[in-house]
Biopython code that builds the backbone (N, CA, C, O; Angstrom):
import numpy as np
from Bio.PDB.StructureBuilder import StructureBuilder

atoms = [
    (1, "MET", "N", (24.274, -7.770, 31.485)),
    (1, "MET", "CA", (23.705, -6.918, 30.467)),
    (1, "MET", "C", (22.235, -6.658, 30.811)),
    (1, "MET", "O", (21.515, -7.555, 31.249)),
    (2, "MET", "N", (21.821, -5.436, 30.605)),
    (2, "MET", "CA", (20.462, -5.034, 30.947)),
    (2, "MET", "C", (19.551, -5.156, 29.735)),
    (2, "MET", "O", (19.933, -4.778, 28.627)),
    (3, "PHE", "N", (18.349, -5.682, 29.942)),
    (3, "PHE", "CA", (17.374, -5.846, 28.866)),
    (3, "PHE", "C", (16.389, -4.697, 28.909)),
    (3, "PHE", "O", (15.774, -4.430, 29.942)),
    (4, "ARG", "N", (16.242, -4.018, 27.784)),
    (4, "ARG", "CA", (15.262, -2.935, 27.685)),
    (4, "ARG", "C", (14.136, -3.356, 26.763)),
    (4, "ARG", "O", (14.371, -3.834, 25.654)),
    (5, "SER", "N", (12.940, -3.179, 27.219)),
    (5, "SER", "CA", (11.779, -3.534, 26.417)),
    (5, "SER", "C", (11.361, -2.341, 25.562)),
    (5, "SER", "O", (11.358, -1.201, 26.025)),
    (6, "HIS", "N", (11.013, -2.617, 24.328)),
    (6, "HIS", "CA", (10.498, -1.594, 23.435)),
    (6, "HIS", "C", (8.993, -1.753, 23.253)),
    (6, "HIS", "O", (8.420, -1.204, 22.312)),
    (7, "ALA", "N", (8.351, -2.494, 24.143)),
    (7, "ALA", "CA", (6.925, -2.771, 24.037)),
    (7, "ALA", "C", (6.070, -1.502, 24.029)),
    (7, "ALA", "O", (5.180, -1.393, 23.185)),
    (8, "PRO", "N", (6.299, -0.526, 24.938)),
    (8, "PRO", "CA", (5.451, 0.666, 24.903)),
    (8, "PRO", "C", (5.537, 1.415, 23.572)),
    (8, "PRO", "O", (4.528, 1.910, 23.071)),
    (9, "VAL", "N", (6.728, 1.497, 23.008)),
    (9, "VAL", "CA", (6.891, 2.173, 21.725)),
    (9, "VAL", "C", (6.158, 1.394, 20.643)),
    (9, "VAL", "O", (5.478, 1.984, 19.803)),
    (10, "SER", "N", (6.293, 0.085, 20.659)),
    (10, "SER", "CA", (5.644, -0.747, 19.645)),
    (10, "SER", "C", (4.125, -0.681, 19.758)),
    (10, "SER", "O", (3.429, -0.604, 18.746)),
    (11, "ILE", "N", (3.616, -0.711, 20.972)),
    (11, "ILE", "CA", (2.170, -0.650, 21.176)),
    (11, "ILE", "C", (1.639, 0.700, 20.716)),
    (11, "ILE", "O", (0.585, 0.773, 20.085)),
    (12, "GLY", "N", (2.361, 1.764, 21.029)),
    (12, "GLY", "CA", (1.949, 3.092, 20.574)),
    (12, "GLY", "C", (1.954, 3.189, 19.060)),
    (12, "GLY", "O", (1.055, 3.788, 18.470)),
    (13, "ALA", "N", (2.962, 2.602, 18.429)),
    (13, "ALA", "CA", (3.039, 2.622, 16.969)),
    (13, "ALA", "C", (1.902, 1.807, 16.356)),
    (13, "ALA", "O", (1.325, 2.210, 15.346)),
    (14, "LEU", "N", (1.579, 0.667, 16.957)),
    (14, "LEU", "CA", (0.472, -0.152, 16.455)),
    (14, "LEU", "C", (-0.861, 0.580, 16.592)),
    (14, "LEU", "O", (-1.706, 0.517, 15.699)),
    (15, "ALA", "N", (-1.042, 1.268, 17.705)),
    (15, "ALA", "CA", (-2.280, 2.019, 17.923)),
    (15, "ALA", "C", (-2.389, 3.166, 16.917)),
    (15, "ALA", "O", (-3.462, 3.416, 16.367)),
    (16, "MET", "N", (-1.278, 3.858, 16.680)),
    (16, "MET", "CA", (-1.293, 4.956, 15.715)),
    (16, "MET", "C", (-1.601, 4.432, 14.310)),
    (16, "MET", "O", (-2.374, 5.040, 13.569)),
    (17, "ARG", "N", (-0.998, 3.311, 13.956)),
    (17, "ARG", "CA", (-1.247, 2.718, 12.638)),
    (17, "ARG", "C", (-2.707, 2.297, 12.488)),
    (17, "ARG", "O", (-3.297, 2.456, 11.419)),
    (18, "ALA", "N", (-3.290, 1.757, 13.564)),
    (18, "ALA", "CA", (-4.700, 1.349, 13.530)),
    (18, "ALA", "C", (-5.602, 2.567, 13.326)),
    (18, "ALA", "O", (-6.551, 2.512, 12.544)),
    (19, "ARG", "N", (-5.307, 3.677, 14.035)),
    (19, "ARG", "CA", (-6.101, 4.905, 13.859)),
    (19, "ARG", "C", (-5.979, 5.429, 12.424)),
    (19, "ARG", "O", (-6.953, 5.921, 11.854)),
    (20, "GLN", "N", (-4.795, 5.322, 11.854)),
    (20, "GLN", "CA", (-4.600, 5.767, 10.474)),
    (20, "GLN", "C", (-5.395, 4.904, 9.498)),
    (20, "GLN", "O", (-5.979, 5.420, 8.545)),
    (21, "ARG", "N", (-5.419, 3.584, 9.735)),
    (21, "ARG", "CA", (-6.194, 2.693, 8.857)),
    (21, "ARG", "C", (-7.690, 3.002, 8.950)),
    (21, "ARG", "O", (-8.395, 3.009, 7.941)),
    (22, "ILE", "N", (-8.159, 3.254, 10.160)),
    (22, "ILE", "CA", (-9.581, 3.582, 10.355)),
    (22, "ILE", "C", (-9.914, 4.882, 9.629)),
    (22, "ILE", "O", (-10.892, 4.955, 8.885)),
    (23, "ARG", "N", (-9.098, 5.896, 9.852)),
    (23, "ARG", "CA", (-9.318, 7.189, 9.199)),
    (23, "ARG", "C", (-9.273, 7.040, 7.676)),
    (23, "ARG", "O", (-10.109, 7.605, 6.971)),
    (24, "ALA", "N", (-8.313, 6.290, 7.177)),
    (24, "ALA", "CA", (-8.173, 6.083, 5.731)),
    (24, "ALA", "C", (-9.403, 5.388, 5.148)),
    (24, "ALA", "O", (-9.831, 5.708, 4.039)),
    (25, "HIS", "N", (-9.971, 4.439, 5.891)),
    (25, "HIS", "CA", (-11.163, 3.728, 5.437)),
    (25, "HIS", "C", (-12.311, 4.708, 5.185)),
    (25, "HIS", "O", (-12.972, 4.657, 4.148)),
    (26, "PHE", "N", (-12.534, 5.597, 6.153)),
    (26, "PHE", "CA", (-13.634, 6.546, 6.024)),
    (26, "PHE", "C", (-13.344, 7.608, 4.966)),
    (26, "PHE", "O", (-14.241, 7.999, 4.219)),
    (27, "PHE", "N", (-12.113, 8.071, 4.898)),
    (27, "PHE", "CA", (-11.764, 9.090, 3.897)),
    (27, "PHE", "C", (-11.849, 8.521, 2.493)),
    (27, "PHE", "O", (-12.312, 9.210, 1.583)),
    (28, "ALA", "N", (-11.420, 7.294, 2.291)),
    (28, "ALA", "CA", (-11.449, 6.686, 0.958)),
    (28, "ALA", "C", (-12.875, 6.580, 0.428)),
    (28, "ALA", "O", (-13.100, 6.647, -0.781)),
    (29, "GLN", "N", (-13.834, 6.414, 1.334)),
    (29, "GLN", "CA", (-15.230, 6.291, 0.922)),
    (29, "GLN", "C", (-16.008, 7.586, 1.131)),
    (29, "GLN", "O", (-17.231, 7.611, 0.987)),
    (30, "HIS", "N", (-15.302, 8.658, 1.471)),
    (30, "HIS", "CA", (-15.896, 9.980, 1.675)),
    (30, "HIS", "C", (-17.020, 9.950, 2.708)),
    (30, "HIS", "O", (-18.024, 10.647, 2.561)),
    (31, "ALA", "N", (-16.849, 9.152, 3.739)),
    (31, "ALA", "CA", (-17.868, 9.011, 4.788)),
    (31, "ALA", "C", (-17.618, 10.039, 5.889)),
    (31, "ALA", "O", (-17.205, 9.695, 6.997)),
    (32, "VAL", "N", (-17.879, 11.311, 5.562)),
    (32, "VAL", "CA", (-17.641, 12.383, 6.514)),
    (32, "VAL", "C", (-18.919, 13.114, 6.917)),
    (32, "VAL", "O", (-18.871, 14.219, 7.458)),
    (33, "SER", "N", (-20.050, 12.489, 6.650)),
    (33, "SER", "CA", (-21.329, 13.010, 7.128)),
    (33, "SER", "C", (-22.280, 11.831, 7.305)),
    (33, "SER", "O", (-22.037, 10.738, 6.792)),
    (34, "ALA", "N", (-23.362, 12.069, 8.037)),
    (34, "ALA", "CA", (-24.320, 10.998, 8.309)),
    (34, "ALA", "C", (-24.926, 10.439, 7.027)),
    (34, "ALA", "O", (-25.233, 9.249, 6.951)),
    (35, "GLU", "N", (-25.099, 11.281, 6.033)),
    (35, "GLU", "CA", (-25.686, 10.836, 4.758)),
    (35, "GLU", "C", (-24.756, 9.904, 3.986)),
    (35, "GLU", "O", (-25.210, 9.112, 3.160)),
    (36, "GLU", "N", (-23.450, 10.000, 4.256)),
    (36, "GLU", "CA", (-22.460, 9.207, 3.522)),
    (36, "GLU", "C", (-21.907, 8.057, 4.354)),
    (36, "GLU", "O", (-20.850, 7.519, 4.025)),
    (37, "ALA", "N", (-22.595, 7.669, 5.423)),
    (37, "ALA", "CA", (-22.114, 6.631, 6.336)),
    (37, "ALA", "C", (-21.860, 5.307, 5.602)),
    (37, "ALA", "O", (-22.564, 4.949, 4.658)),
    (38, "VAL", "N", (-20.837, 4.604, 6.067)),
    (38, "VAL", "CA", (-20.451, 3.315, 5.472)),
    (38, "VAL", "C", (-20.282, 2.291, 6.582)),
    (38, "VAL", "O", (-20.196, 2.637, 7.760)),
    (39, "SER", "N", (-20.236, 1.041, 6.192)),
    (39, "SER", "CA", (-20.013, -0.006, 7.187)),
    (39, "SER", "C", (-18.524, -0.086, 7.506)),
    (39, "SER", "O", (-17.675, 0.254, 6.682)),
    (40, "PHE", "N", (-18.234, -0.538, 8.707)),
    (40, "PHE", "CA", (-16.843, -0.716, 9.124)),
    (40, "PHE", "C", (-16.782, -1.868, 10.099)),
    (40, "PHE", "O", (-17.568, -1.940, 11.043)),
    (41, "VAL", "N", (-15.833, -2.782, 9.864)),
    (41, "VAL", "CA", (-15.592, -3.907, 10.764)),
    (41, "VAL", "C", (-14.100, -3.915, 11.089)),
    (41, "VAL", "O", (-13.275, -4.105, 10.195)),
    (42, "PRO", "N", (-13.741, -3.709, 12.371)),
    (42, "PRO", "CA", (-12.327, -3.731, 12.742)),
    (42, "PRO", "C", (-11.683, -5.076, 12.389)),
    (42, "PRO", "O", (-12.297, -6.132, 12.538)),
    (43, "GLN", "N", (-10.437, -5.014, 11.919)),
    (43, "GLN", "CA", (-9.747, -6.213, 11.465)),
    (43, "GLN", "C", (-9.025, -6.966, 12.579)),
    (43, "GLN", "O", (-8.788, -8.167, 12.448)),
    (44, "ASP", "N", (-8.674, -6.295, 13.663)),
    (44, "ASP", "CA", (-7.971, -6.970, 14.763)),
    (44, "ASP", "C", (-8.323, -6.280, 16.087)),
    (44, "ASP", "O", (-9.085, -5.314, 16.119)),
    (45, "ARG", "N", (-7.750, -6.799, 17.169)),
    (45, "ARG", "CA", (-8.066, -6.297, 18.504)),
    (45, "ARG", "C", (-7.632, -4.841, 18.683)),
    (45, "ARG", "O", (-8.367, -4.042, 19.263)),
    (46, "ILE", "N", (-6.461, -4.500, 18.196)),
    (46, "ILE", "CA", (-5.968, -3.131, 18.343)),
    (46, "ILE", "C", (-6.848, -2.164, 17.568)),
    (46, "ILE", "O", (-7.192, -1.091, 18.065)),
    (47, "GLU", "N", (-7.211, -2.543, 16.352)),
    (47, "GLU", "CA", (-8.082, -1.687, 15.547)),
    (47, "GLU", "C", (-9.455, -1.545, 16.208)),
    (47, "GLU", "O", (-10.041, -0.463, 16.184)),
    (48, "ARG", "N", (-9.967, -2.620, 16.794)),
    (48, "ARG", "CA", (-11.260, -2.560, 17.476)),
    (48, "ARG", "C", (-11.178, -1.613, 18.682)),
    (48, "ARG", "O", (-12.090, -0.819, 18.913)),
    (49, "THR", "N", (-10.084, -1.701, 19.447)),
    (49, "THR", "CA", (-9.899, -0.831, 20.607)),
    (49, "THR", "C", (-9.828, 0.633, 20.184)),
    (49, "THR", "O", (-10.471, 1.487, 20.795)),
    (50, "GLN", "N", (-9.060, 0.924, 19.156)),
    (50, "GLN", "CA", (-8.923, 2.298, 18.685)),
    (50, "GLN", "C", (-10.239, 2.817, 18.097)),
    (50, "GLN", "O", (-10.589, 3.985, 18.262)),
    (51, "PHE", "N", (-10.950, 1.935, 17.417)),
    (51, "PHE", "CA", (-12.251, 2.312, 16.854)),
    (51, "PHE", "C", (-13.225, 2.690, 17.969)),
    (51, "PHE", "O", (-13.939, 3.687, 17.866)),
    (52, "GLU", "N", (-13.248, 1.888, 19.033)),
    (52, "GLU", "CA", (-14.135, 2.189, 20.166)),
    (52, "GLU", "C", (-13.724, 3.488, 20.852)),
    (52, "GLU", "O", (-14.584, 4.249, 21.294)),
    (53, "ARG", "N", (-12.423, 3.751, 20.946)),
    (53, "ARG", "CA", (-11.958, 5.012, 21.533)),
    (53, "ARG", "C", (-12.387, 6.196, 20.671)),
    (53, "ARG", "O", (-12.791, 7.236, 21.191)),
    (54, "MET", "N", (-12.298, 6.033, 19.363)),
    (54, "MET", "CA", (-12.709, 7.100, 18.458)),
    (54, "MET", "C", (-14.218, 7.334, 18.548)),
    (54, "MET", "O", (-14.680, 8.471, 18.461)),
    (55, "ARG", "N", (-14.972, 6.269, 18.720)),
    (55, "ARG", "CA", (-16.419, 6.416, 18.914)),
    (55, "ARG", "C", (-16.701, 7.122, 20.230)),
    (55, "ARG", "O", (-17.553, 8.008, 20.293)),
    (56, "GLY", "N", (-15.987, 6.731, 21.283)),
    (56, "GLY", "CA", (-16.171, 7.350, 22.588)),
    (56, "GLY", "C", (-15.811, 8.831, 22.599)),
    (56, "GLY", "O", (-16.408, 9.614, 23.338)),
    (57, "ALA", "N", (-14.841, 9.209, 21.783)),
    (57, "ALA", "CA", (-14.414, 10.606, 21.697)),
    (57, "ALA", "C", (-15.315, 11.423, 20.769)),
    (57, "ALA", "O", (-15.149, 12.638, 20.657)),
    (58, "GLY", "N", (-16.262, 10.766, 20.108)),
    (58, "GLY", "CA", (-17.175, 11.471, 19.220)),
    (58, "GLY", "C", (-16.596, 11.745, 17.840)),
    (58, "GLY", "O", (-17.100, 12.598, 17.110)),
    (59, "ILE", "N", (-15.541, 11.026, 17.483)),
    (59, "ILE", "CA", (-14.929, 11.209, 16.168)),
    (59, "ILE", "C", (-15.634, 10.342, 15.138)),
    (59, "ILE", "O", (-15.812, 10.752, 13.991)),
    (60, "VAL", "N", (-16.031, 9.155, 15.544)),
    (60, "VAL", "CA", (-16.776, 8.251, 14.668)),
    (60, "VAL", "C", (-18.187, 8.119, 15.250)),
    (60, "VAL", "O", (-18.361, 7.842, 16.437)),
    (61, "HIS", "N", (-19.171, 8.321, 14.402)),
    (61, "HIS", "CA", (-20.569, 8.249, 14.825)),
    (61, "HIS", "C", (-21.269, 7.109, 14.099)),
    (61, "HIS", "O", (-21.017, 6.856, 12.920)),
    (62, "GLU", "N", (-22.154, 6.425, 14.824)),
    (62, "GLU", "CA", (-22.944, 5.350, 14.209)),
    (62, "GLU", "C", (-24.294, 5.906, 13.774)),
    (62, "GLU", "O", (-24.974, 6.597, 14.532)),
    (63, "VAL", "N", (-24.662, 5.591, 12.549)),
    (63, "VAL", "CA", (-25.958, 6.002, 12.020)),
    (63, "VAL", "C", (-26.984, 4.915, 12.305)),
    (63, "VAL", "O", (-28.161, 5.203, 12.527)),
    (64, "GLY", "N", (-26.539, 3.682, 12.298)),
    (64, "GLY", "CA", (-27.412, 2.545, 12.539)),
    (64, "GLY", "C", (-27.028, 1.400, 11.629)),
    (64, "GLY", "O", (-26.425, 1.605, 10.576)),
    (65, "ALA", "N", (-27.378, 0.202, 12.035)),
    (65, "ALA", "CA", (-27.120, -1.008, 11.247)),
    (65, "ALA", "C", (-25.651, -1.154, 10.860)),
    (65, "ALA", "O", (-25.337, -1.574, 9.747)),
    (66, "GLY", "N", (-24.742, -0.801, 11.794)),
    (66, "GLY", "CA", (-23.315, -0.970, 11.530)),
    (66, "GLY", "C", (-22.734, 0.013, 10.534)),
    (66, "GLY", "O", (-21.677, -0.234, 9.954)),
    (67, "ARG", "N", (-23.426, 1.135, 10.332)),
    (67, "ARG", "CA", (-22.937, 2.163, 9.405)),
    (67, "ARG", "C", (-22.428, 3.349, 10.221)),
    (67, "ARG", "O", (-23.089, 3.813, 11.150)),
    (68, "TYR", "N", (-21.237, 3.829, 9.854)),
    (68, "TYR", "CA", (-20.560, 4.866, 10.615)),
    (68, "TYR", "C", (-20.076, 5.980, 9.692)),
    (68, "TYR", "O", (-19.945, 5.802, 8.481)),
    (69, "TRP", "N", (-19.815, 7.138, 10.306)),
    (69, "TRP", "CA", (-19.199, 8.241, 9.571)),
    (69, "TRP", "C", (-18.175, 8.924, 10.450)),
    (69, "TRP", "O", (-18.248, 8.851, 11.677)),
    (70, "PHE", "N", (-17.220, 9.587, 9.821)),
    (70, "PHE", "CA", (-16.078, 10.219, 10.481)),
    (70, "PHE", "C", (-16.339, 11.713, 10.609)),
    (70, "PHE", "O", (-16.562, 12.395, 9.609)),
    (71, "ASP", "N", (-16.313, 12.222, 11.835)),
    (71, "ASP", "CA", (-16.574, 13.630, 12.118)),
    (71, "ASP", "C", (-15.259, 14.415, 12.069)),
    (71, "ASP", "O", (-14.456, 14.356, 12.999)),
    (72, "LEU", "N", (-15.054, 15.141, 10.982)),
    (72, "LEU", "CA", (-13.811, 15.889, 10.803)),
    (72, "LEU", "C", (-13.633, 16.983, 11.856)),
    (72, "LEU", "O", (-12.516, 17.204, 12.323)),
    (73, "ALA", "N", (-14.696, 17.660, 12.232)),
    (73, "ALA", "CA", (-14.602, 18.729, 13.235)),
    (73, "ALA", "C", (-14.151, 18.167, 14.583)),
    (73, "ALA", "O", (-13.301, 18.761, 15.247)),
    (74, "ALA", "N", (-14.708, 17.037, 14.989)),
    (74, "ALA", "CA", (-14.313, 16.412, 16.255)),
    (74, "ALA", "C", (-12.867, 15.919, 16.181)),
    (74, "ALA", "O", (-12.129, 16.007, 17.162)),
    (75, "PHE", "N", (-12.466, 15.404, 15.025)),
    (75, "PHE", "CA", (-11.090, 14.933, 14.835)),
    (75, "PHE", "C", (-10.112, 16.100, 14.961)),
    (75, "PHE", "O", (-9.088, 15.980, 15.634)),
    (76, "ARG", "N", (-10.422, 17.222, 14.321)),
    (76, "ARG", "CA", (-9.549, 18.401, 14.406)),
    (76, "ARG", "C", (-9.490, 18.939, 15.835)),
    (76, "ARG", "O", (-8.436, 19.368, 16.303)),
    (77, "LYS", "N", (-10.632, 18.910, 16.520)),
    (77, "LYS", "CA", (-10.672, 19.382, 17.903)),
    (77, "LYS", "C", (-9.772, 18.513, 18.797)),
    (77, "LYS", "O", (-9.075, 19.028, 19.671)),
    (78, "GLN", "N", (-9.796, 17.195, 18.570)),
    (78, "GLN", "CA", (-8.938, 16.303, 19.348)),
    (78, "GLN", "C", (-7.460, 16.558, 19.026)),
    (78, "GLN", "O", (-6.622, 16.558, 19.928)),
    (79, "LEU", "N", (-7.142, 16.774, 17.752)),
    (79, "LEU", "CA", (-5.761, 17.098, 17.381)),
    (79, "LEU", "C", (-5.300, 18.383, 18.059)),
    (79, "LEU", "O", (-4.169, 18.461, 18.537)),
    (80, "ASP", "N", (-6.157, 19.378, 18.103)),
    (80, "ASP", "CA", (-5.811, 20.649, 18.750)),
    (80, "ASP", "C", (-5.574, 20.458, 20.238)),
    (80, "ASP", "O", (-4.643, 21.038, 20.797)),
    (81, "ARG", "N", (-6.416, 19.640, 20.897)),
    (81, "ARG", "CA", (-6.231, 19.369, 22.326)),
    (81, "ARG", "C", (-4.913, 18.651, 22.563)),
    (81, "ARG", "O", (-4.189, 18.969, 23.507)),
    (82, "THR", "N", (-4.602, 17.683, 21.708)),
    (82, "THR", "CA", (-3.344, 16.939, 21.848)),
    (82, "THR", "C", (-2.152, 17.864, 21.669)),
    (82, "THR", "O", (-1.191, 17.795, 22.435)),
    (83, "ARG", "N", (-2.207, 18.726, 20.668)),
    (83, "ARG", "CA", (-1.121, 19.683, 20.442)),
    (83, "ARG", "C", (-0.987, 20.641, 21.617)),
    (83, "ARG", "O", (0.127, 20.970, 22.023)),
    (84, "ALA", "N", (-2.102, 21.088, 22.161)),
    (84, "ALA", "CA", (-2.065, 22.025, 23.284)),
    (84, "ALA", "C", (-1.373, 21.415, 24.491)),
    (84, "ALA", "O", (-0.774, 22.131, 25.293)),
    (85, "ILE", "N", (-1.451, 20.112, 24.625)),
    (85, "ILE", "CA", (-0.785, 19.425, 25.730)),
    (85, "ILE", "C", (0.668, 19.127, 25.380)),
    (85, "ILE", "O", (1.564, 19.353, 26.193)),
    (86, "MET", "N", (0.901, 18.623, 24.174)),
    (86, "MET", "CA", (2.225, 18.138, 23.804)),
    (86, "MET", "C", (3.249, 19.248, 23.546)),
    (86, "MET", "O", (4.423, 19.082, 23.877)),
    (87, "VAL", "N", (2.835, 20.362, 22.971)),
    (87, "VAL", "CA", (3.795, 21.424, 22.656)),
    (87, "VAL", "C", (4.478, 21.947, 23.918)),
    (87, "VAL", "O", (5.706, 22.023, 23.932)),
    (88, "PRO", "N", (3.757, 22.308, 24.973)),
    (88, "PRO", "CA", (4.462, 22.753, 26.186)),
    (88, "PRO", "C", (5.341, 21.657, 26.795)),
    (88, "PRO", "O", (6.415, 21.948, 27.321)),
    (89, "VAL", "N", (4.896, 20.410, 26.727)),
    (89, "VAL", "CA", (5.708, 19.307, 27.268)),
    (89, "VAL", "C", (7.017, 19.198, 26.498)),
    (89, "VAL", "O", (8.079, 19.051, 27.102)),
    (90, "VAL", "N", (6.954, 19.267, 25.187)),
    (90, "VAL", "CA", (8.164, 19.171, 24.368)),
    (90, "VAL", "C", (9.081, 20.360, 24.629)),
    (90, "VAL", "O", (10.299, 20.192, 24.698)),
    (91, "ILE", "N", (8.521, 21.548, 24.774)),
    (91, "ILE", "CA", (9.342, 22.727, 25.066)),
    (91, "ILE", "C", (10.062, 22.565, 26.394)),
    (91, "ILE", "O", (11.256, 22.848, 26.491)),
    (92, "VAL", "N", (9.350, 22.114, 27.413)),
    (92, "VAL", "CA", (9.974, 21.914, 28.728)),
    (92, "VAL", "C", (11.073, 20.863, 28.646)),
    (92, "VAL", "O", (12.145, 21.045, 29.222)),
    (93, "LEU", "N", (10.822, 19.766, 27.938)),
    (93, "LEU", "CA", (11.846, 18.724, 27.801)),
    (93, "LEU", "C", (13.074, 19.235, 27.056)),
    (93, "LEU", "O", (14.203, 18.904, 27.418)),
    (94, "CYS", "N", (12.860, 20.034, 26.025)),
    (94, "CYS", "CA", (13.996, 20.607, 25.286)),
    (94, "CYS", "C", (14.796, 21.567, 26.158)),
    (94, "CYS", "O", (16.026, 21.559, 26.125)),
    (95, "LEU", "N", (14.104, 22.391, 26.936)),
    (95, "LEU", "CA", (14.798, 23.302, 27.835)),
    (95, "LEU", "C", (15.562, 22.542, 28.909)),
    (95, "LEU", "O", (16.673, 22.926, 29.277)),
    (96, "ALA", "N", (14.971, 21.470, 29.408)),
    (96, "ALA", "CA", (15.666, 20.648, 30.409)),
    (96, "ALA", "C", (16.913, 19.997, 29.799)),
    (96, "ALA", "O", (17.968, 19.963, 30.433)),
    (97, "ALA", "N", (16.794, 19.487, 28.587)),
    (97, "ALA", "CA", (17.941, 18.877, 27.917)),
    (97, "ALA", "C", (19.032, 19.915, 27.669)),
    (97, "ALA", "O", (20.217, 19.622, 27.828)),
    (98, "ALA", "N", (18.635, 21.124, 27.282)),
    (98, "ALA", "CA", (19.615, 22.192, 27.059)),
    (98, "ALA", "C", (20.288, 22.575, 28.373)),
    (98, "ALA", "O", (21.493, 22.828, 28.408)),
    (99, "GLY", "N", (19.509, 22.616, 29.453)),
    (99, "GLY", "CA", (20.073, 22.936, 30.759)),
    (99, "GLY", "C", (21.081, 21.903, 31.227)),
    (99, "GLY", "O", (22.145, 22.247, 31.740)),
    (100, "VAL", "N", (20.743, 20.641, 31.048)),
    (100, "VAL", "CA", (21.663, 19.553, 31.422)),
    (100, "VAL", "C", (22.917, 19.622, 30.570)),
    (100, "VAL", "O", (24.024, 19.426, 31.073)),
    (101, "THR", "N", (22.752, 19.899, 29.288)),
    (101, "THR", "CA", (23.904, 20.014, 28.384)),
    (101, "THR", "C", (24.797, 21.162, 28.819)),
    (101, "THR", "O", (26.021, 21.036, 28.784)),
    (102, "MET", "N", (24.216, 22.267, 29.223)),
    (102, "MET", "CA", (25.022, 23.424, 29.665)),
    (102, "MET", "C", (25.778, 23.127, 30.958)),
    (102, "MET", "O", (26.856, 23.676, 31.188)),
    (103, "LEU", "N", (25.223, 22.269, 31.795)),
    (103, "LEU", "CA", (25.926, 21.904, 33.033)),
    (103, "LEU", "C", (27.231, 21.169, 32.733)),
    (103, "LEU", "O", (28.197, 21.300, 33.485)),
    (104, "PHE", "N", (27.273, 20.415, 31.667)),
    (104, "PHE", "CA", (28.460, 19.640, 31.332)),
    (104, "PHE", "C", (29.338, 20.327, 30.308)),
    (104, "PHE", "O", (30.321, 19.743, 29.849)),
    (105, "TYR", "N", (29.006, 21.558, 29.937)),
    (105, "TYR", "CA", (29.781, 22.265, 28.925)),
    (105, "TYR", "C", (31.048, 22.810, 29.508)),
    (105, "TYR", "O", (31.832, 23.440, 28.799)),
]
sb = StructureBuilder()
sb.init_structure("model")
sb.init_model(0)
sb.init_chain("A")
sb.init_seg("    ")
for serial, (resi, resn, name, xyz) in enumerate(atoms, 1):
    if name == "N":
        sb.init_residue(resn, " ", resi, " ")
    sb.init_atom(name, np.array(xyz, "f"), 0.0, 1.0, " ", f" {name:<3s}", serial, name[0])
structure = sb.get_structure()
């Protein structure tokens, strides 16, 4: 019997959940501008990694003294870039699946 690992799926789901928790933290406190910056402390390693990635991407900005704010424009820009990459990939995969299905029809 062959063993299949679901680790990549689980890690991706954990990372997505961490990004959602980070985003929810800032949205709940309306920290979407430098004037409304709030403190944030990551709760675990995955959340810390995702937080640093969001800072590196310019989505979360530090004002100083551990106070941060969430840049909605940068977040939307990243979502648009992700969609621009993923939509053609999904279309190609669907066409490939349809082609394979037609071969066995």
